N, C-alpha and C positions, 0 to 999 in steps of 0.2 A: 321622487322620496316622500314627498308629503302624504300621510296617509289619513282617512278619517280618522278626527280626533275621538279621543277619549276621556273622560274626567280625570283629574289627577289623581283619585282616590283609587280607580280602577286599576292606572298604571302602577300606582304605588303597590298595589296588592300584587302584579306579576312582576314586581322588579327584583323581590327579595333575592331570588337565586342568580339575577344577572347581573346586578352593579357588584362589583368584589368587595368594595368598601362598606357594604351595608347600608349606605344611606338609601333615602327614598326618592325618587323619580320628580316626587313631590316639591323635595326641597330645591331640588339641582333645576327645576323648572324654575321656580319663585329666584333664583340666585340668576338665571340666564335670561329671565324675561327682560332684564333693563338692558340687554344687548340686541333686543328685535326692530331696533332701527337699520341692522344689516338686512337686505331682502333675500340675501343666501349667505348665512352666517357658517355654513359648512363647507366654506369654498377657502378663506382663510385657513383652517384645519388641513384642508387637503393642501395647500400651497406647502406648509411648513411640512406635511408628511412627503411630498414629492422630493421635496430637497432633499431630505434625509436619505432618500434612496437613492438618489443619485449622488452623494456624497460619497455612500458606501459602494454603487457601482464603480465610480471613478477609483475606487480604490482596488478595484478587481475582485470585491468579492459580495454576492448577494446571496444571501444564505437564505434558510428557509422562512426565516421570520420578515424578512425584508420582502420575499417574494409574495408573501400574503400582502404585505404592506401595498405592495405595486399590484395586485389584483385589485383588493377593494380599491384602492385609489380609482381606477380603470372603472371599476363599478359603479361608485359613486358619481362620477363624473358624467356617464353617461344618464344615470338617474336624474342628476341637477340640470343637464342641458334638456333633456325632456319637459323638466316640470318646468323650468325658464321659459321654454318655448311656446307652454300651452298655459301659463299664466295672464289670463286677460287683465288682470290688476294693477301691471307693469306697464310702463309706461315704456314707447320706445327706445329712447335712450337710456332707460335701464336696464333692458332686456340686451341692448347692444353690448354694453358695458359688462354685465353678468357674462354673456356668454366670451366677452373677450378674455375674461379672467380664466374662465373655464378651457379655453383655447392655450393659455399659456399653460398650463397644468397638464394638458395633453400632449403640448409640444416638447415638457420636462419627460413627460413618461416616454415618447418616442424616441427621444435622444438616449435615453438611460436602456432602452430595448435593445437601441444599435448597438451597444457597448455590449449587453449579453443576450444575443438572438434567441434563449432559451427562454427569455421572458415574452417573446411576441405570442406564443400560445396563451398566455393567462391574459393577451386583449381580446380574445375571441369573446363575443358574446354568449354565445351557447356553452362557454365554461360554468361548470357548475361549483361555487364558491363550498367549501367544506366548513365543518362548524368552525374551526378556528377564526376563517374569512368571515365568516357571520357574525360571530361575537364583536370581532373588530370593527366592522361594520356598524352594528348597534351602537358601542361604545362610544364610535365618532358621532353618530348620530345622536346621541342625548348628550353628548358635551355641545354639540351645537344648539340644544334647545329644542330638538323636535320634538314633537308630541306623537308617539306612537301607540296604536291600538295594541291590544294583546295579542293579536295573531301575530303581528310585525315583530314581535317581541320573542317569538318562539323560534328555537334553534331547531332546524330540520337535522335530523340523522341522515349520515350519507348511506349510499347504498354501496354496500361491500362489492368492490370488483375484485375478482382473484386472475394475477396474471399469468394464468395458465396457457395461452396461447399465442404464438409466435409471433410477434407484428408483421403484418401484410409486407411492409416493406424489406422483410427480411426473409419471408418464405423461400424466395427463389435461391439463395443462397444456403440453404437447411443441406448439409451432408448427413448420411447415414454411414459409419464405417462398417467395411463388410462384415468386421468381428462382431459387431453388434446385432447385426442379422442374424448372426449364428448364435448368440445367446439368445434372441428372441425366440428363435426357432427349438432351442433345448430345454430352455424353462420359461416358457412362457409367463408374463409378469400377470399377478392378479390385479384387479381393480384397486386402485387406492381407497384407503379408509378416510373420507374427507372428516375432518375433527370440525365439529357446531363451533363458530365463533363466539367470546366469549361476550356478553351483553357490556356495555359502556357502564361503569359505576356510576352510581350518583351518592354525592355526599357535599361535604363543605367545598371541596376544590371543583365540583363539576361545573361551575362557571367562569372559571378562571382559564386563561391563556398561559400555559405554564410552561412553555418552551425558553422562553425569555428569562423567567426565573431559574430554572436548572441552567441555564448558560452563564449565569450571572453569576452561580453560586460555586462555579469552578473558576471564572474570569477572578473572582474576587479572593478567591483561595478558601474561603469559608471556614477561616481560623486556623489553617495550616493544617499538615500531617498528609503523610503518603495517600495517594490515591489508590490504593490496595484493599481489596476486601479481607476481610478477616477470613484467613487460610486455616484448616485444621492442623492440630500437632504431627510431629511428624510420625509414622507409624513405628513399633517396636522394629520391624523388620521392612527392610525395603523389598518388595517383591514386583516391582515394576519394572525395571530394565531388563535386558536378555543375558544369556551366559556370557562374561568376557568383557561386559562392560556396565559402568558407573554411572548414575545420577549425581548429580549435585542436590544438595535438603532443598535448595529452593524449586528445583523441578518435583521433586519426591510431594511437596505442601500441595503444588496444583493439581498432580494427578491423586493426590487422596481427596480433593475437593471433588473431583469428577468419581471417584470409586461412591463418595457419599450422595451424589446425585446432582451436583450442579453440572449443567449442561449450556451456557452462554458465557464466553470471556471474550474480553476486550484483554489479550495480551499484549502489554506495551513494554516489555523489559528491554533492556538496552542492548544493541547488537551484541552478540557474543556470549549471551546467557542460554542458548539452545532452544528459543521459543520453536523452532522447525519440531527438534525429538520431544517437546512436552506436545505439541497438536497430535504428532503420529500416535504418542504412546496413550495421550487421552482418549483416541478413537478405540484404541484397543481396551483400554481399563472401563470405556463405556459399553462395547460390544456394538460399535456403530458403523460396522463397515456394509454396504461399500462407502469409501470416502470422497470425496471430490476437493480437489485441491489446486483454486483458483492463484496463480501465483506470475509475477514477472519473468518474462523468459530468460533474463540473466540468472534467473536460481532453479529454474526447471530441472536441470538435469542433476544440481545438487541435492533436490528434494527427493529424487526417486533415490537418489544414494544415501540419504538419510533413511528412509524407508528401508531400506536392505538391511541397515545398518542396525535399527532398532526395533522393527519387527520383522526379523527373518523368515519367519512361517508364512507372512503374507506378501503376495504379489502385488508389485507394482506397474503400471503403465503409463507411459509419458505421450501425450496428443499431439504431435505435430501436422501442420498442414489439414488435410482432409480426414485425418487420422486411417488412413490405410494401413498402417503399419500399428496400430494399437491393439491391445487383447480386450476383449469386454469382458474377460471372465476374473479380471483381475479384481484385488480386494480396493486398490487406492489408484486413483484418477487423479494425473496431474496435468491441468492445461494451463496455458498462458492467456492473457487476458487479450491479447491482439487477435487470436484465433476463436473466441468464445463465440462471436454472433453467428458463425455458421453451425455450431453444433447445439445451439440453444434447444431444437427440436427433441432429439432424441437425449439431452442431458434430463431435460423436464420431466420424461418419462420413465427415466432409468428406475428410479425408487432409492437413490441415496440416502443414508440414514446421518448423514454428518456431512460439515461442509466446511472449509478451511480457506478463509481469504487470508494471504500473504501480502505485505506491504501493505495493508488497508488503505492507508490513506490516499492510494491510487483511487479509490472511489468518492472523494469527499465532494466533490462535483456532482449534484444529484443530477443535475441535466445531461449529463454525457451519457453515451450508448453506454460504454464501460459500466457505470456505475446500475443504469437500469437492467443493463443483462444479469449484473450480479444480485441484486436486490428480486429481479424476478424469481432466479433460483433459489433463492434462499426461501422467498413466499413459497414457493410450490412445494420444497422441502418440510417446510413445517408442517404444511397441510397433509402433506402425505405419509408423514414417519407415524409409525405406530404409537400411540399416545402422544400425539403431536408435540414430544418434545425432544427432537433432535439435537445434535452436537454440533453446535454453531460456533467457529472462533475466528476472532479477526487479530493477526499479528501485525504489529506495527511498531518500530521502536519511536516514530513519530505520529501520533494520532493528529496532530495539530501544527498545520504548517502557519497559517496564516491568521484563523480567526478560530475562537472558542466552538464556533457554530460548525467547524468540520468534524467535529463530534457529530453532528445529525447523522450522515449517511453509516457510519458503522453502528451507530445504535438502531437505525432502521433496518439493518442487516440482521443484527441479533434478535431483533423483533421487540427492543425494548421502546418503541415509539410507532405511533401508526396515524397516519394522517395529520402530522404536527402537533399530537398531543401525545403524552405517556399510554402506552399499552396498558393493559388493565393488571400485568402483573406489578409493574412499576407503580399504577397508581392508587393499588391497596398499600405500599409501602409509604408514600408518599399521604395517603390518608390517615396512615399509622399515627403519623408525626401529630397531628391535632391543630396544627398550624395552617396558615394561610401565607402567601407571599406579602400580606400587608404586616405580617408579623416578623421581626428582627431574627427571631431564633430559626425562623424556619429554611434559611440559605443553608447554614452548615449540617444540618439534619437531611436536607433534599440532596445535598453532595452526596452526605454518605449512602441515601438510599440508593442513587444511581452506581456510586460505587459497589454497591452490596450486590448489586445485579449481576457483577464478575468483572470488574477493571483490577487486573493485575498490573503492577508497575515495581521491578526492582534495578537496581543501579548496580553498575559496577563495584562501586563502592562499598555497598550493602554486602555483597556476596564475594568480596575479594579473596576472603580464605578459600573458599571452596574451588578459585581459579586459579590456575598455573601462571606465575609471573611472567611468564613472554610465552605465545603461543602461534603457532601459523595456521590460518585457516584456509584451504583451497577451497575456492568458488567457479566451478566448470560453468562455462557460458558456451551456449550453441550457436554457431555462426553458420546462419540458415539461409545467406543471401547470396549472391551470385560471387562476390568475393570468396566466402567460405567456401563454396562449391570450387571454386578456382584454386583454392590454397589445398584442398586435398585432392584434386586431381593430380596438380603437381607433385604431392608427395609421392603418389603411385607411379607418376611419370620417373622421378628421381629414382626409386626402390626399383624399378624395373631397369632403368640405367646401370644401377650398380650391380642387380643382379647379372645383367649381360656383361659386364668387367670380370663377376666372379666365374661365372661359368668359363670364359676365356683363360682367365689364370689358373684355374683348374685343370682344363686339358691340355695347358702349357706343362704343368707340373706334372702330372700323373697320365699323359698318353689318352690310351683309350678305356682307361679305368671307370666304372661306374660311378657316379657321385653317391655318395652316402645318404641315407634318410635324413641324417643330422647335418645341418650345413657344418663345413671346417670353419672353426672361430678363427684359427690363425690366417687363413686366406680371406676373411671378413673382412679383417683389421688391418689386413694390405692393403684391400681394396679402398676401404674407408681412409686409411692415410693418407694414399694416393688423390683421392677427392678433396680432402682436406688443403693438402698442398694446393692441387689446381685450383681451388676456390679463395684461399686468400692472395694468390698470383693473380686473380680475376681472368685467369686463360682459360677458363674450363667451358665457359658459355653456356647458356641457358640458366635452368635453377638450379642454385645450390643451398645448402643446409642455412647458411646465413641469411640468403636473401628472402628465403622461405620465412625464416623467423622475424625476420623485420616485416614481411607483409601479415603474418600473425598479428604481431603489435600493432599495426593500421586497423587490422580487422576489429581486433579488441577495445580500440581505442575509446570508443564511444560507450559501449556498455560499462567499460571499467570507470569513466567518467560520472555515467548515470549513479553508480553505486558508490561513487565518493560523495557527490551530491545528496544521497539518501543519508549516508554517515554522518556528514556536516552538519545536517538538519537536526538529525536526531543524538549526538554525542559532544558535538563542537568541533574542535579545529581537528584535521586529518592531515596528511602527508602523503603525497602522490607522486610515486617513483616510477619515471620510464625511461626508457634506455636511448630514445631516438627524437630530436628535436620535433619531427612533426608528429607525433604521438602526444609529447608536451602541448604543442601549439594547439590541436584539437580539443584537449584536456580544457585549456585555459578558456578557449573559445565557448565552448559549451558551459562550464562554470558559471562564467559571466553572463551567461542568457540565461541561466538559473537564479540570477541575483547573486551570485556568491563573491566575494573580494577575495583576491587570491595573490601571492608572491611568487615567484618565479626564483630559482636556484639553479645555475647553467654554467657549463665550463666556460663561457664567453665573456662572465662576467669580471669586471675587476673587485679589488678584494673589498674593498670598503661597499660598492654595491651589494656586493653577497652578504654582508653584515645587515646592512639596510634590511635588507629583505628579512633575515633571519630576526633582528632586533623586531621587525614590525609584526612578524608572525605569534612572537613571544606575546607582545606587550599589547597590540592593538585588537581590540576584541572584535573588530569588523573583520579581522581577516579570519577566513574559514578555514583554506586551503594552502598549502605550502605545496607547487607543482616542482618536484625536483629530478634532475639529473640522477641515473643511478649510479654514475660514474663520478660525475662531479660533487656531489651532495651526498654521497656515501661514506665520506670519512670528515673527520676534522670538525665536527659542527653540532649544535645541541638543538635537537626539535624537540622535547622533551614536555614543552605545552600541549602536545597533542599523547594520545593514547592509541590511536589507530593509525595504521600504515595500509594504504592500498598499493600491490605491487601488479601495477598494469603489464608491464613487461619483464620475462624471467632473466637472469642473469646466467652466464656462463658458469659461474662457480657458486659454491656453498658458501665460500668466506665474503663474497661481495653481495650475496643477499642477506648476509649475517649482517655484514657491516650495515648496510641500509636499515634493518631494522634496529641497529643498534643507536643510529640518531636519536630515538625517542627512547627506547629500553636502557637508559643509564642513569647516574646517579643523579638523585631530585626528582626523579619519576615518582608519583604518589599513586598511580592506577595501575590496574594490570594492564600489559600490551598486546593487543592483537592485530597481526599482519594477515589481508586479506589479500591472496594469491589468485590473481584472475586468471584463469587457464581456458584455452580454447578444445572444448571437447572434440575427441574423435581426431586429434590432428597430432603431431609431433611434439606439441605442446606441454600434452600432459606426460608425456615420456621424459620430456627432459627435467618436469618437476622431480618425478619420480627420481632419475639420475641424481640430480641436483641433492637430495633427501638421503639417497644412499653413501652420497660424498661425506656428507656429513657426519659418518659412521668412523670414518677415520680418524676424526679430529676426539669423537668422544672416545673412539679406543685409546687413543696415543697419549690425549690430555689427560680426559676424566675417568679414566679407569673403567670407561662402560665396556659393556659385553656386546655391543651392536655389532651384528654383521658387517664386514666390509664387501661390498659385491663388488667393486671394481676401482683400481686406481689409474685408469686411463681417463683422457679427458671426457669432458660431457659432450662436445661435439663428435667425436670418434664414436660414441657409444651410440649416441642417437644414429649416426649413418648407420651403423651394424643393427640397430633396431629396425630401421627402414627396410634394407638389406634382406634380412630375415625373415620379414611378412612378405617380401616379395619372393624369396625363395621358396618359403611354406604354403604360399597361397595356392 
């Protein structure tokens, strides 16, 4: 550690751009000379810093700044141990004591790395520290009173690495879907025009580690005010939405910003304000196709549906498994996080011009494979997109989960930071402030500078006049596990059984007559009625519509709970409705594992126990979710302290569904209410939802004077069976 000494005048001459407070190293050394009785003054500094990192790790969060601290501590422990061992002026006893103290620091490092194994790579002596780590090391050495040569005070620029190659560990897992090969043959890709990287700026902030001040500017609020960039005024005519659909004013504002050239957004609107639609239309406005959307599995199908609704002229493809069924000639590619690793190779060279990361808080852990894949793809798109200015959007109603440093991965995805320092575009904005973190006025201005890069956050309460007072939003989910496949197979078998009964009844009624091309509705209803009676009496055996719907509810339970947890962290209290006890049990268990406090409202409760749960949900800010029985809690209670409802299982009647939602949407409710209906795609679940909606038309026509078409007056169960039978007969 101790380098050849130089005179204090030389040190002072070289320290002007290094010491952030502007004082000369000579004065620092004069003050610290009095502490020269310690043979290793750096060790107390390392001991204090390592305990700070350990405390952070104990709370489950080691963010970018503390990772840098961890690396610098490990680096200085190695340097100091080598110096102590080679110092001939030290007595044996003194050397032993110093090495013992260094071993104590090293032990805490090892204990911390055991909590977060991603830190182990930072212990590798071959790991090259970046500029932020070099600056931190230099500051600590100066603080210990070390005398450094001009060469040692130089911060070495890092070599730029481009993550264009799939990691060797994933090479064997890569797949190239057949349609991608066909597109490659049809339209061979041109070599990408790689943009030359911008040189780091030099100025008054070039010697500062700016990430901590930027985090602090958000943590402290920096004078208040919404974290939303200045958006342009609404255009005179709204020309972004397709025919037959209409955007809300807050959505138009963002699209107008895209039209004027803004290309990176952290869109943090509350759930229910149309983030998906905004991002899809943003790609259209920017002419940024093909678009890659990386999304959670639970919203993958919903994404495809939104693309079809908002950009009907664009083709969307959803990537499942190895991508055998995808269409590589599409404009929008939707892939879920879980399968991203096996598609990296072709995604990196496909030539995307835009990328959207939905539920972007999923990438907050920089050491996770999920985050590394997303960030590598984003970097590749930045390098190969024409003009080096692709459309990049991070969508999340919960950008911060545990710590303000959760911002870091999202900022990195958007290209706002590089190597734990602001990227050139953000650095120019910070330099324009004319202040440093030593100036009090720096923090609100720095926060505003980051926000101007593209942070947009709107609340329901702010745009309530643009929303319906109550709405139901369907969220289709893919049941792609063994249980989901068995459910679809059971549906096909039930449909085939009903079709056989239909054929037998037709033969009985019509003798040898040929069956018409269109099945006879009366016969289908007779068969369905008999099946329902058999199912209710539990004498039919095998799969029936009731057991099937129950299995679908069980299969959806975890996905519905995951979405509930996301809502609770984003918008506050949520009411979760289910029909069956086992689904409620699953929800409570998973929510507890996610660290969310719940209350339960069930049929077997006493009146006092139920009221206690209702009061806790209303008055205890720690209670995040009320897990409710659709039948037991659907009437007679008030849960209007929440404005979001999750319907994990469907009711058989529109009235029962409406009553459940009305536990929240009632007098005293001050927020627009959204009911999120979780539907199992490609199953009878979606048909049941459609039938429930059709039944609502009867009440609308009879009671409200509405002209909604009445599709059927029979039961949902009977119509669902008729649907399965028709599919089997026309297959």
